[in-house]
C-alpha positions as CSV (number, residue, x, y, z in Angstrom):
1,X,-5.0,51.3,22.4
2,X,-6.9,48.3,21.0
3,X,-6.3,47.2,17.9
4,X,-8.1,44.9,15.2
5,X,-6.8,42.2,15.2
6,X,-9.6,40.4,12.2
7,X,-8.2,42.3,9.4
8,X,-4.4,43.8,9.2
9,X,-3.5,46.9,9.1
10,X,-2.5,49.4,6.3
11,X,1.0,49.2,5.5
12,X,2.7,52.4,4.8
13,X,5.0,53.1,1.6
14,X,7.9,55.4,0.9
15,X,5.2,57.8,-1.2
16,X,3.7,58.9,2.9
17,X,0.5,57.1,1.7
18,X,-0.8,53.7,2.3
19,X,-1.9,50.9,0.6
20,X,-5.7,50.3,0.1
21,X,-6.9,47.8,3.0
22,X,-7.8,45.2,0.4
23,X,-4.1,45.0,-1.3
24,X,-2.6,45.1,2.3
25,X,-4.6,41.5,2.9
26,X,-3.3,40.8,-0.5
27,X,0.1,41.1,0.9
28,X,-0.5,39.1,4.4
29,X,-1.9,36.3,2.0
30,X,0.8,36.4,-0.2
31,X,3.7,36.0,3.0
32,X,1.3,33.1,4.5
33,X,1.4,31.2,1.1
34,X,4.9,31.8,0.9
35,X,5.8,30.4,3.9
36,X,3.7,27.2,3.2
37,X,5.9,26.9,0.1
38,X,8.2,24.2,1.1
39,X,8.9,22.0,-2.0
40,X,11.1,24.8,-3.9
41,X,12.1,27.5,-1.6
42,X,14.5,29.5,-3.8
43,X,14.3,33.6,-4.2
44,X,13.8,32.5,-8.2
45,X,10.6,29.9,-7.5
46,X,9.2,32.5,-4.6
47,X,9.5,35.3,-6.9
48,X,7.6,33.6,-9.7
49,X,5.0,32.3,-7.5
50,X,4.1,35.5,-6.1
51,X,3.8,36.6,-10.3
52,X,1.4,33.5,-10.8
53,X,-0.7,33.8,-8.1
54,X,-0.4,37.2,-6.6
55,X,0.2,39.4,-9.5
56,X,-2.0,42.7,-8.1
57,X,1.4,42.7,-6.1
58,X,3.6,45.0,-8.2
59,X,6.9,43.3,-9.6
60,X,9.3,45.9,-7.7
61,X,8.0,44.6,-4.4
62,X,7.8,41.2,-4.3
63,X,11.4,41.1,-3.8
64,X,10.6,42.7,-0.5
65,X,7.4,40.4,0.2
66,X,10.0,37.3,-0.1
67,X,12.6,38.9,2.2
68,X,9.9,39.3,4.6
69,X,8.1,35.9,5.2
70,X,12.1,34.9,5.1
71,X,12.9,36.7,7.8
72,X,9.2,35.9,9.7
73,X,9.8,32.1,9.6
74,X,13.2,32.9,11.0
75,X,12.3,34.8,13.5
76,X,9.6,32.5,14.4
77,X,11.5,29.2,14.3
78,X,14.0,31.1,16.9
79,X,11.4,32.1,19.7
80,X,9.7,28.0,19.0
81,X,13.9,27.5,20.3
82,X,14.0,29.7,22.3
83,X,10.7,28.4,24.0
84,X,11.1,25.1,23.9
85,X,14.8,25.0,25.4
86,X,13.5,25.3,29.0
87,X,11.0,22.6,28.7
88,X,13.7,20.1,26.8
89,X,16.0,20.9,30.1
90,X,13.2,19.6,32.2
91,X,12.5,16.4,30.4
92,X,16.1,15.6,30.5
93,X,16.6,12.8,32.4
94,X,18.8,12.4,36.1
95,X,22.7,11.1,35.5
96,X,23.9,9.1,37.2
97,X,27.2,9.4,38.1
98,X,29.5,6.7,37.0
99,X,30.4,3.6,38.7
100,X,34.4,3.4,39.0
101,X,35.5,1.6,36.1
102,X,37.9,-1.5,36.7
103,X,39.8,-2.5,33.7
104,X,39.7,-5.9,31.9
105,X,42.7,-6.1,31.1
106,X,45.3,-5.2,33.1
107,X,48.7,-4.2,32.4
108,X,50.3,-4.4,35.8
109,X,52.7,-7.2,36.9
């Protein structure tokens, strides 16, 4: 089964219908735009950003878009760490065994 990656798929909604393609593209753009907003990353600020920049997204759906963007970012960060960990392990310097240390101030008589 081939999938067209050039355009995002239509999102299904609870009523059983689907969101028209242009609206689905708005959701994708809005979610990506939220991920770029690092200056004020609070739920209230992100909701206000969506209301201002993407008013065509219904208010009842905005919180879901915020949560989706946040979950996507967290998943991407976790995957990045999983992929980087083996690379970091390969790059660690080899530890040289410690030599026996002499006590500079022996207490023996």
